[in-house]
C-alpha positions in Angstrom: 0.0 0.0 0.0 1.5 3.3 -1.0 -1.5 5.6 -0.4 -0.8 7.9 2.5 2.8 6.7 2.7 4.6 10.1 2.7 8.1 8.7 2.5 10.1 9.8 -0.6 9.1 7.9 -3.7 12.6 6.5 -4.4 12.6 4.9 -0.9 9.2 3.2 -1.5 10.4 1.9 -4.9 13.6 0.4 -3.4 11.6 -1.2 -0.6 9.1 -2.7 -3.1 11.8 -3.8 -5.5 10.6 -1.4 -8.2 13.3 -0.2 -10.5 13.8 1.6 -13.8 11.4 0.1 -16.4 8.9 -1.1 -13.8 5.3 -0.2 -14.8 2.9 0.8 -12.0 -0.9 1.3 -12.1 -2.9 3.3 -9.6 -6.4 4.9 -9.5 -7.2 8.2 -7.8 -10.9 7.9 -8.7 -10.7 9.1 -12.3 -9.7 5.8 -13.9 -6.4 3.9 -13.7 -3.1 5.7 -14.6 -0.2 3.6 -15.8 3.3 5.0 -15.3 6.8 3.6 -16.1 9.7 4.4 -13.8 12.5 6.1 -15.8 14.9 7.0 -13.0 15.5 6.6 -9.3 17.6 9.0 -7.3 18.3 9.1 -3.6 14.8 10.6 -2.9 13.1 11.3 -6.2 11.5 8.9 -8.7 10.9 10.0 -12.3 8.3 8.3 -14.3 6.3 8.9 -17.5 2.6 8.3 -18.0 1.8 5.5 -20.4 -2.0 5.7 -20.1 -4.7 7.4 -18.2 -8.2 6.0 -17.9 -8.8 4.2 -21.2 -6.7 6.5 -23.3 -3.1 5.8 -24.3 -0.9 8.9 -23.9 1.0 9.7 -27.0 3.8 11.8 -25.5 4.7 12.6 -21.9 8.1 13.6 -20.5 9.2 12.0 -17.4 8.5 13.9 -14.2 8.9 13.5 -10.5 6.1 11.5 -8.8 4.8 11.1 -5.3 3.3 7.7 -4.5 1.2 8.8 -1.6 -2.0 9.9 -3.4 -3.1 6.4 -4.6 -2.2 2.8 -4.1 0.3 1.7 -6.7 0.9 -1.8 -7.8 3.0 -3.4 -10.6 1.3 -4.0 -13.9 0.9 -7.6 -14.9 
């Protein structure tokens, strides 16, 4: 469970065994969002959105993510 876990995203990823290339899915009430981790720093995780709801996202740059707003789990 990542929702309401206010530790830094990189720490949560390392604890869960999530690394660069891992795809995660989470839903904040507006349909599932799928992200792919692109980089892990000491505290920051960068990820790009692959899809939101039922729509594929054509282009999104990687950005810093917090994991505390929804429960994230690996895809597949």
